[in-house]
Legacy VTK file of the C-alpha trace (Angstrom):
# vtk DataFile Version 3.0
C-alpha trace
ASCII
DATASET POLYDATA
POINTS 260 float
54.592 3.084 -110.303
55.844 2.304 -106.743
57.009 5.168 -104.611
60.161 4.725 -102.467
59.507 4.219 -98.763
59.808 7.350 -96.713
61.949 7.444 -93.598
59.858 7.706 -90.439
59.694 11.118 -88.864
61.358 11.075 -85.430
60.275 13.274 -82.596
62.849 15.131 -80.569
61.187 14.091 -77.318
60.654 10.339 -77.861
61.571 7.819 -80.562
58.797 6.684 -82.842
57.772 3.017 -82.603
59.153 0.606 -85.200
57.138 0.454 -88.400
57.216 -3.376 -88.494
56.338 -5.731 -85.619
59.214 -7.991 -86.723
61.830 -5.251 -86.485
64.597 -5.787 -83.894
64.741 -3.866 -80.655
66.731 -0.649 -80.801
70.122 -0.854 -79.115
69.032 1.477 -76.304
66.195 -0.865 -75.348
68.528 -3.869 -75.487
70.959 -2.157 -73.129
68.105 -1.221 -70.789
66.821 -4.827 -70.797
70.291 -6.260 -70.092
70.805 -3.770 -67.272
67.504 -4.749 -65.663
68.316 -8.471 -66.028
71.752 -7.987 -64.471
70.230 -6.052 -61.572
67.653 -8.791 -60.979
70.358 -11.490 -61.092
72.451 -9.537 -58.596
69.496 -9.225 -56.219
68.735 -12.965 -56.463
72.412 -13.860 -55.915
72.575 -11.594 -52.871
69.445 -13.203 -51.435
70.837 -16.715 -51.951
74.197 -15.762 -50.462
72.453 -14.219 -47.467
70.480 -17.438 -46.943
73.544 -19.728 -46.900
76.029 -17.569 -45.017
76.519 -18.455 -41.336
75.006 -15.934 -38.954
78.484 -14.952 -37.812
79.374 -13.801 -41.334
76.068 -11.942 -41.607
76.796 -10.173 -38.346
80.185 -9.085 -39.670
78.414 -7.671 -42.720
76.078 -5.613 -40.548
73.314 -8.061 -39.564
72.691 -8.033 -35.827
72.794 -11.461 -34.117
71.873 -12.137 -30.521
74.992 -12.827 -28.472
73.296 -15.563 -26.443
71.963 -17.450 -29.467
72.929 -21.135 -29.298
73.352 -21.233 -33.087
75.200 -17.920 -33.403
77.611 -19.248 -36.008
76.155 -22.685 -36.628
73.203 -21.684 -38.773
73.114 -24.346 -41.495
73.180 -23.533 -45.168
71.528 -26.886 -45.957
68.577 -28.581 -44.247
70.829 -31.577 -43.517
74.443 -32.373 -42.727
76.690 -35.200 -43.899
80.261 -36.179 -43.064
82.431 -38.832 -44.707
85.809 -39.475 -43.136
88.689 -41.774 -42.274
90.416 -42.273 -38.971
92.654 -44.325 -36.724
91.039 -46.646 -34.179
92.500 -48.171 -31.018
90.776 -51.074 -29.261
90.608 -51.066 -25.469
88.706 -54.343 -24.878
90.369 -57.668 -23.930
90.071 -58.951 -27.520
90.037 -62.548 -26.297
89.840 -64.049 -29.786
92.197 -61.693 -31.583
94.697 -63.549 -33.750
97.605 -61.602 -32.228
98.020 -59.243 -29.247
99.151 -56.415 -31.511
95.883 -56.532 -33.473
94.314 -53.707 -31.479
94.838 -50.703 -33.749
93.879 -50.063 -37.350
92.154 -47.648 -39.703
88.468 -46.769 -39.472
85.778 -45.474 -41.793
83.126 -43.030 -40.622
79.823 -41.721 -42.005
77.353 -39.310 -40.404
74.004 -38.212 -41.830
71.519 -35.986 -40.074
69.046 -33.144 -40.044
68.958 -29.938 -38.022
65.945 -29.568 -35.738
66.685 -26.115 -34.324
68.465 -24.599 -31.358
71.778 -26.086 -32.461
70.396 -29.652 -32.169
70.290 -32.324 -34.838
69.283 -35.975 -35.214
70.743 -38.544 -37.549
72.629 -41.771 -38.123
76.259 -42.389 -37.259
78.191 -45.350 -38.714
81.733 -46.456 -37.897
83.758 -49.470 -39.065
87.078 -50.758 -37.678
88.981 -53.427 -39.647
92.239 -55.291 -39.109
93.756 -58.168 -41.085
96.474 -60.550 -39.881
98.278 -63.364 -41.761
96.592 -66.679 -41.034
97.411 -70.351 -41.476
98.473 -71.935 -44.737
95.399 -73.679 -46.099
95.557 -76.410 -48.726
94.199 -75.263 -52.064
91.405 -76.947 -53.955
92.389 -79.263 -56.782
95.850 -78.451 -58.124
96.015 -75.067 -56.390
99.024 -74.531 -54.181
98.575 -73.987 -50.448
98.283 -70.311 -49.543
98.100 -68.234 -46.394
94.568 -67.191 -45.490
94.195 -63.823 -43.736
92.381 -63.596 -40.426
90.116 -60.571 -40.670
88.701 -58.806 -37.632
85.890 -56.300 -38.222
83.903 -54.202 -35.757
81.131 -51.749 -36.444
78.519 -49.502 -34.873
75.375 -48.015 -36.420
73.666 -45.603 -34.036
70.763 -43.185 -33.952
72.399 -40.070 -32.520
71.438 -36.715 -31.077
73.958 -33.938 -31.732
74.407 -30.380 -30.533
76.533 -27.717 -32.217
77.651 -24.286 -31.102
80.207 -22.123 -32.869
82.303 -24.683 -34.830
82.255 -27.372 -32.111
79.824 -30.270 -31.793
79.086 -33.194 -29.483
76.917 -36.235 -30.132
75.811 -39.507 -28.622
73.449 -42.324 -29.446
72.495 -45.982 -29.300
71.981 -48.583 -31.978
73.379 -51.828 -33.342
76.884 -53.236 -32.899
78.345 -55.956 -35.124
81.545 -57.985 -35.036
83.258 -60.564 -37.215
86.458 -62.397 -36.265
88.417 -64.855 -38.398
90.086 -67.585 -36.327
92.346 -70.534 -36.996
90.701 -73.896 -36.380
92.989 -76.880 -36.032
91.522 -80.354 -35.620
93.599 -83.361 -34.636
94.849 -85.133 -37.729
93.466 -82.466 -40.084
94.844 -79.413 -41.827
94.258 -75.998 -40.336
91.173 -74.140 -41.485
89.745 -70.681 -40.924
86.376 -70.211 -39.253
84.527 -66.970 -38.688
82.910 -66.005 -35.408
80.367 -63.217 -35.512
77.929 -61.388 -33.306
75.284 -58.684 -33.363
73.891 -56.813 -30.401
73.406 -53.446 -28.748
75.940 -50.668 -29.166
76.384 -47.014 -28.374
78.659 -44.195 -29.424
79.703 -40.850 -27.942
81.982 -38.248 -29.457
82.584 -34.728 -30.624
84.775 -32.570 -32.791
85.242 -29.380 -34.759
83.964 -28.233 -38.142
86.249 -25.855 -40.050
84.311 -24.142 -42.877
85.917 -23.870 -46.308
82.846 -22.479 -48.098
79.347 -21.678 -46.846
78.330 -25.285 -47.580
81.533 -27.364 -47.340
83.937 -27.811 -44.460
86.536 -30.090 -42.898
85.484 -32.063 -39.824
87.886 -33.227 -37.103
86.250 -35.832 -34.868
86.816 -38.334 -32.068
84.359 -41.107 -31.158
84.202 -43.918 -28.627
82.241 -46.961 -29.826
81.023 -49.845 -27.655
79.157 -53.032 -28.540
77.895 -56.076 -26.612
76.802 -59.379 -28.213
77.155 -63.164 -28.143
80.043 -64.320 -30.316
79.123 -67.502 -32.214
80.598 -69.699 -34.947
79.818 -73.023 -36.640
80.863 -74.712 -33.399
78.302 -72.809 -31.339
78.573 -69.964 -28.861
82.196 -69.033 -28.201
81.606 -66.206 -25.738
78.536 -64.814 -24.013
78.224 -61.034 -23.743
81.412 -60.392 -25.669
82.274 -56.714 -25.875
84.237 -54.454 -28.148
85.422 -50.946 -27.370
87.447 -48.755 -29.669
88.229 -45.059 -29.906
88.675 -43.442 -33.292
90.242 -40.117 -34.205
89.887 -38.866 -37.750
88.945 -36.199 -40.239
86.546 -35.911 -43.143
84.657 -33.705 -45.567
81.339 -32.346 -44.358
78.312 -30.756 -46.008
76.394 -28.476 -43.672
LINES 1 261
260 0 1 2 3 4 5 6 7 8 9 10 11 12 13 14 15 16 17 18 19 20 21 22 23 24 25 26 27 28 29 30 31 32 33 34 35 36 37 38 39 40 41 42 43 44 45 46 47 48 49 50 51 52 53 54 55 56 57 58 59 60 61 62 63 64 65 66 67 68 69 70 71 72 73 74 75 76 77 78 79 80 81 82 83 84 85 86 87 88 89 90 91 92 93 94 95 96 97 98 99 100 101 102 103 104 105 106 107 108 109 110 111 112 113 114 115 116 117 118 119 120 121 122 123 124 125 126 127 128 129 130 131 132 133 134 135 136 137 138 139 140 141 142 143 144 145 146 147 148 149 150 151 152 153 154 155 156 157 158 159 160 161 162 163 164 165 166 167 168 169 170 171 172 173 174 175 176 177 178 179 180 181 182 183 184 185 186 187 188 189 190 191 192 193 194 195 196 197 198 199 200 201 202 203 204 205 206 207 208 209 210 211 212 213 214 215 216 217 218 219 220 221 222 223 224 225 226 227 228 229 230 231 232 233 234 235 236 237 238 239 240 241 242 243 244 245 246 247 248 249 250 251 252 253 254 255 256 257 258 259
């Protein structure tokens, strides 16, 4: 005849171990485990936060920072930086083949990618594009298509390898690279309908600029920037070389979102 199981005898000084290896943990051990896990998570979070905070914020929290440090508040939270923005660009070159004199200002697109190398310095790529469209001639359509106005598109761009320097929330940069241009022009031949031809060029360009970075979080900020872009090239079309050593110059002012 089976005897009923006896309750384990508990000591007043320490609880007896569970009689079965499959028994659940006592609630006191569960609470102790959760408390230790929460403490470990808090320590890891504090370490990560300390690693991404700018040095200026760490100094305010009690960390001592050298006053003459060039990266006193520019310590990056990421090993790279990236900025994507839009702006307004004004041309200052003669624009000899522009379709209209007023075609000197338009919107720009801007992209910067780089890596910090220490001491507030960074290296990277800087790209800028300026684009303006103007109504062109009415071109006869193919087949039964009705004649339609063809836009004359003017595009300028610079892609440069740049060296930048940042201190506090301000930065300056400059570099050299490739400049490109594309200009749509009206071509009228005697006894023929007007057509649109494209003149283009590629050559050497450079860019200089600077701006401010306003942090929103330890990793994300708003960038305000101004750049001056220059390019020199031979402008050619299907008819040959239109202009030797043509040059574009435009200044852009804009803003964007930056990762730092």
